[in-house]
ROTIVEX-803615 format. One record per residue (C-alpha): residue in three letters; x, y, z. Coordinates in Angstrom, 3 decimals. Each point is the difference from the previous one (the first is absolute). Layout:
ROTIVEX-803615
PT   resn         xx         yy         zz
PT    ALA          X          Y          Z
...
//
This chain:
ROTIVEX-803615
PT   resn         xx         yy         zz
PT    MET    -16.956    -19.309     25.254
PT    SER     -3.543     -0.207      0.904
PT    PHE     -0.700      0.217      4.012
PT    VAL     -3.549     -1.409     -0.160
PT    ILE     -1.641     -3.224     -1.183
PT    GLU     -3.751     -0.552     -0.872
PT    GLN     -1.556     -2.995     -0.851
PT    PRO     -3.698     -0.193     -0.598
PT    VAL     -1.696     -3.202      1.178
PT    GLU     -2.879     -1.912     -0.534
PT    ALA     -1.626     -0.887      3.154
PT    ARG     -3.096     -1.960      1.000
PT    LEU     -2.181      1.461      2.800
PT    VAL     -1.202     -2.965      2.295
PT    ALA     -3.564      0.820      0.656
PT    ALA     -3.456     -2.476      0.546
PT    ALA     -0.617      0.092     -3.588
PT    PRO      0.968     -3.356     -1.387
PT    ARG      1.987      2.399     -2.854
PT    MET      2.774      2.258      1.276
PT    PRO      0.218      2.811     -2.045
PT    THR      3.136      1.209     -1.231
PT    ILE      1.582      3.545      1.093
PT    PRO      2.545      1.881     -1.335
PT    ALA      3.080      0.661      2.498
PT    THR      3.490      1.222     -0.122
PT    LEU      3.204     -1.528      1.977
PT    HIS      2.173      3.735      0.465
PT    TYR      3.634     -0.363      1.493
PT    ASP      2.256      3.134      1.036
PT    ARG      3.454     -0.806      0.115
PT    ARG      0.194      3.068      2.495
PT    ASP     -2.009     -1.900      2.083
PT    PRO      1.588     -3.400     -0.299
PT    PHE     -1.754     -2.033      2.344
PT    ALA     -3.581      0.683     -0.913
PT    VAL     -2.044     -0.760     -3.228
PT    ARG     -3.895      1.247     -0.394
PT    MET     -2.984     -1.437     -1.457
PT    THR     -2.266      2.685     -1.514
PT    PHE     -3.410     -0.459     -0.819
PT    PRO     -2.045      2.584     -2.381
PT    ALA     -3.325      1.762      1.620
PT    GLN     -2.071     -1.688     -2.341
PT    ALA      0.998     -3.786      1.645
PT    THR     -0.722      1.430      3.627
PT    LEU     -2.933      0.076      1.861
PT    GLU      0.611      3.445      0.547
PT    GLY      0.611      1.437     -2.991
PT    VAL      3.325      1.088      0.179
PT    GLU      3.546     -1.316     -0.305
PT    VAL      1.212     -2.173      2.745
PT    CYS      3.983     -0.774      0.446
PT    TRP      1.596     -2.353      2.659
PT    THR      3.417      0.343      0.350
PT    PHE      1.464     -3.562      1.965
PT    ALA      3.814     -1.479      0.149
PT    ARG      1.468     -1.441     -3.469
PT    GLU      1.167     -2.780      1.868
PT    LEU     -3.270     -1.289      1.478
PT    LEU     -1.083      0.303     -3.590
PT    SER      2.851     -2.338     -0.971
PT    ALA     -0.608     -2.184      3.070
PT    GLY     -3.974     -0.388     -0.521
PT    LEU      0.920     -1.865     -3.134
PT    GLU      1.608     -2.690      1.573
PT    GLY     -2.551     -0.106      3.211
PT    PRO     -2.197      1.713      1.680
PT    GLU      1.577      3.376      1.594
PT    GLY     -1.215      3.123      1.622
PT    HIS     -1.796      0.615      3.417
PT    GLY     -1.488      3.568     -0.318
PT    ASP     -2.435      2.015     -2.493
PT    VAL      2.123     -2.108     -2.925
PT    ARG      0.175     -3.291     -0.368
PT    VAL      1.857     -2.263     -3.369
PT    ARG     -0.708     -4.071     -0.490
PT    PRO      0.453     -1.923     -2.994
PT    TYR     -3.305     -1.554     -1.614
PT    GLY      0.161     -2.874     -2.102
PT    TYR      2.464     -0.337     -3.004
PT    ASP      0.252      3.578     -1.294
PT    ARG     -1.741      2.516      2.609
PT    THR      0.579      2.005      2.781
PT    VAL     -2.366      0.910      2.834
PT    LEU     -0.123      3.495      1.402
PT    GLU     -2.012      1.460      2.701
PT    PHE     -0.017      3.526      0.869
PT    HIS     -1.461      0.104      3.262
PT    ALA     -1.768      3.367      0.918
PT    ALA     -2.441      1.841      2.608
PT    GLU     -2.479     -0.145     -2.910
PT    GLY      0.470     -3.615     -0.738
PT    THR      2.302     -2.379     -1.856
PT    ALA      0.847     -0.252     -3.518
PT    VAL      1.147     -3.068     -1.628
PT    VAL      1.418     -0.103     -3.190
PT    HIS      1.716     -2.752     -2.048
PT    ILE      2.813      0.792     -2.267
PT    ARG      2.386     -2.332     -2.548
PT    SER      3.224     -1.508      2.044
PT    GLY      1.734      1.007     -3.495
PT    GLU     -0.600      3.773      0.032
PT    VAL      1.078      0.050      3.953
PT    ARG      3.062     -1.615     -1.042
PT    THR      0.549      2.097     -3.269
PT    PHE     -0.524      3.357      2.209
PT    LEU      2.584     -1.293      2.873
PT    GLN      2.555     -1.351     -2.914
PT    ARG     -0.300      3.652     -1.182
PT    THR      0.617      1.708      3.467
PT    THR      2.793     -2.101      0.806
PT    GLU      1.622      0.894     -2.938
PT    LEU     -0.177      3.690      1.254
PT    VAL      0.447     -0.225      2.999
PT    PRO      1.748     -3.542      1.215
PT    VAL     -1.508     -1.550      2.739
PT    GLY      2.129      0.698      3.349
PT    LEU      1.128      3.241     -1.118
PT    GLU     -2.534      1.556      0.520
PT    HIS      1.479      2.107      2.747
PT    LEU      2.104      1.329     -2.809
PT    GLN     -2.766      1.854     -1.751
PT    VAL     -1.311      2.058      3.532
PT    ASP      1.094      3.341      0.125
PT    LEU     -0.145      0.536      3.575
PT    ASP      1.162      3.792      0.476
PT    ARG     -3.080      0.815     -2.744
PT    ASP     -2.372     -1.904      2.120
PT    LEU      0.914      1.552      3.308
PT    ALA     -0.150      3.769     -1.805
PT    GLU     -3.127     -1.308     -0.875
PT    LEU     -1.578     -1.243      3.217
PT    MET      1.350      3.425      1.693
PT    ARG     -1.767      2.167     -2.273
PT    ASP     -3.323     -2.160      0.490
PT    ALA      0.609      0.652      3.493
PT    CYS      0.111      3.740     -0.218
//
C-alpha cells in the first residue's frame, strides 16, 4: 500500500485581469504526516521562478469546503457552486487561487481511505520523530 497520495489539480489564479490564468498545482498527502496536506505550485507558475509548497491541516481543507476557515497563512472557503478558494498569505504578498471543489472532495476521500479521520494519531511514530529532533539539536 502506498504511503503518499498525489493529485494534480487545475488552479485559477485570481488577479486584476478579467481572465484568471490556469496554473498547475498538486495536492499531496503522506500518511507519515497524517494531519497535513501540501499544495505545490511548479516554478513556472510562481513569480520567483521556484517551486512553492504550502503545508496546512487536512482538517482546514475539509472544513473550508463548507464555510470560511483559517486565520493564519492559509485560508479556505467555498465559492459558488463548485469552487473552493485558497488564500496563501506571505510577507511577499497574497496569492488567491480557485480550484474545483469536486477535485478537493476526491482528494480528501482518497486521504480518508488511506488514514481515516480521527485515527491520524495511529500513524505518528513519536520515537522516530523525537530521535530526529534530538539528532537535529546536536
